[in-house]
C-alpha positions in Angstrom: 26.6 -17.9 5.4 25.5 -19.7 8.7 23.0 -17.5 10.9 24.6 -15.6 13.4 28.1 -16.0 12.3 28.6 -12.3 11.0 28.0 -8.7 12.7 26.2 -6.4 11.4 29.1 -4.6 9.6 30.5 -7.1 8.0 26.9 -7.8 6.7 26.3 -4.2 5.7 29.5 -4.3 3.9 29.0 -8.0 1.8 25.3 -6.6 1.1 26.6 -3.2 -0.7 29.2 -5.0 -2.6 26.5 -6.9 -4.4 25.7 -4.7 -7.1 29.2 -4.3 -8.4 29.0 -8.4 -9.0 28.9 -9.4 -12.2 25.8 -11.4 -13.7 27.4 -14.7 -13.1 28.7 -13.9 -9.5 25.1 -12.8 -8.8 23.9 -16.5 -10.5 26.4 -18.3 -8.0 25.3 -16.0 -4.7 21.8 -16.9 -5.5 22.5 -20.7 -5.8 24.2 -20.4 -2.5 21.3 -18.4 -1.1 18.5 -20.0 -2.3 19.8 -23.5 -3.0 18.9 -23.4 -6.6 19.5 -21.8 -10.1 17.9 -18.3 -10.1 15.5 -18.1 -12.9 17.1 -16.6 -16.4 14.5 -14.0 -16.6 15.9 -12.4 -13.6 18.0 -8.8 -13.8 21.2 -7.6 -12.1 19.0 -5.2 -9.6 16.3 -7.9 -8.8 19.1 -10.6 -8.3 21.3 -8.3 -5.9 18.6 -7.3 -4.2 17.0 -10.8 -3.7 20.5 -12.2 -2.4 20.4 -9.2 0.2 17.3 -9.9 1.7 18.2 -13.5 1.7 21.8 -13.0 3.7 19.6 -10.7 6.4 17.0 -13.0 6.7 19.9 -15.6 7.6 21.7 -13.6 10.0 18.5 -11.7 11.6 15.8 -14.3 11.0 12.9 -13.7 8.1 8.9 -13.0 8.5 6.9 -14.6 11.2 4.5 -17.2 10.3 1.7 -14.8 10.8 2.9 -12.1 8.6 3.5 -14.5 5.7 -0.2 -15.7 6.6 -1.0 -12.5 6.0 0.4 -12.1 3.1 -0.5 -15.1 1.2 -4.5 -14.1 2.3 -3.6 -10.5 0.6 -2.0 -12.0 -2.5 -5.1 -14.2 -2.9 -7.8 -11.6 -2.2 -6.0 -9.0 -4.8 -5.7 -11.8 -7.1 -9.6 -12.8 -6.6 -10.2 -9.1 -7.3 -10.4 -7.7 -3.9 -8.1 -4.6 -4.2 -9.1 -3.4 -0.7 -7.8 -6.7 0.8 -4.6 -5.0 1.9 -5.9 -2.5 4.1 -7.8 -5.3 6.7 -10.1 -4.4 9.4 -7.5 -2.2 11.1 -7.2 0.7 9.4 -7.4 3.3 12.0 -4.5 2.7 14.8 -5.3 2.7 18.3 -4.7 5.8 19.7 -6.2 7.8 16.8 -9.0 10.3 17.6 -11.2 11.6 15.2 -13.0 14.8 16.2 -16.4 15.6 14.3 -18.7 18.4 15.3 -22.8 17.5 15.2 -25.1 20.0 16.2 -23.0 22.7 17.9 -21.3 19.6 19.9 -17.6 18.7 19.6 -17.6 15.3 19.7 -14.2 13.1 20.4 -13.7 9.6 19.6 -10.6 7.6 19.8 -9.6 4.4 18.4 -8.6 1.4 20.4 -7.0 -2.1 19.9 -10.8 -2.9 19.9 -13.2 -0.7 18.7 -13.9 3.2 19.4 -14.4 5.2 22.9 -16.8 7.8 22.9 -18.0 9.8 25.6 -17.0 7.0 28.2 -18.3 3.9 25.9 -16.8 1.8 23.9 -18.7 0.8 20.4 -17.3 -2.2 18.1 -17.2 0.2 15.1 -17.6 3.7 14.2 -20.7 3.2 12.4 -22.1 2.5 15.7 -20.5 5.9 17.3 -22.0 7.8 14.6 -25.6 6.1 15.3 -25.2 7.2 19.1 -24.2 10.4 18.3 -27.1 11.4 15.7 -29.5 8.8 16.2 -29.8 7.4 12.9 -28.0 5.0 10.8 -24.9 6.4 9.5 -21.5 4.7 7.6 -18.9 5.7 10.9 -16.0 6.5 8.1 -17.9 8.8 5.8 -19.8 10.5 9.2 -16.0 11.2 10.9 -14.7 12.1 6.8 -12.3 9.2 6.6 -11.7 8.4 3.3 -11.9 5.2 2.0 -9.0 3.5 -0.4 -9.4 4.0 -4.2 -11.5 1.7 -6.0 -10.3 -0.7 -8.1 -11.6 1.6 -10.9 -8.9 2.8 -12.8 -10.5 5.9 -13.1 -11.5 6.7 -9.5 -8.0 8.3 -9.1 -8.7 11.0 -11.6 -7.8 11.9 -14.7 -4.3 11.1 -16.4 -1.6 13.6 -17.0 -2.1 13.9 -20.6 1.2 15.5 -23.3 0.8 19.2 -22.3 0.8 18.1 -18.4 4.7 18.8 -18.4 3.9 22.1 -20.1 2.6 24.8 -17.6 -0.6 26.4 -18.9 0.7 29.9 -19.8 3.2 28.2 -22.0 0.8 25.8 -23.7 -0.8 26.7 -27.2 -4.3 27.8 -27.5 -6.0 24.8 -29.4 -9.0 25.5 -31.4 -12.3 24.1 -30.9 -13.0 21.0 -33.3 -15.1 21.5 -36.3 -17.2 19.0 -37.1 -19.7 18.3 -40.2 -23.3 18.2 -38.9 -24.8 17.4 -42.4 -25.4 13.2 -42.8 -23.8 11.7 -39.5 -25.0 8.4 -38.6 -25.8 7.1 -35.6 
């Protein structure tokens, strides 16, 4: 399907019919869309979604060069162990207001495209604002109570739901304490 030769309704109809196609038909559509055979390991659902995406790319255009570059950077950083790479430096969107009470004074900070505005002045970071307010070094995110992204530690997100988690506390049977032998224990 050449770019720009299909209207929105026709594209939507064609994309909607993809899940009903057989595996062989989806593989043929893949070959047409991508110019090579689909990997044998791909399931029907993924094939249908990938072909639908490629059809939309052909009709409307794909990701910009800058977005592709950023996605590659994130993928490389995560692959190298930096799980926070996806956050980037612009975690707080411009226009966001942070309010903090400090020593009986309420302080309002507004996020800008380049930095933060407080008390009529622009600062490069939240830490600089926190320093100006308190006179001491603070982590700006901590000072304003902004939660950081979860660490890569798998236990940082809290305990996993156990098997009894699906049963309400009232229904769960009490468990007797574990009895152990305190005699000849080896360290």
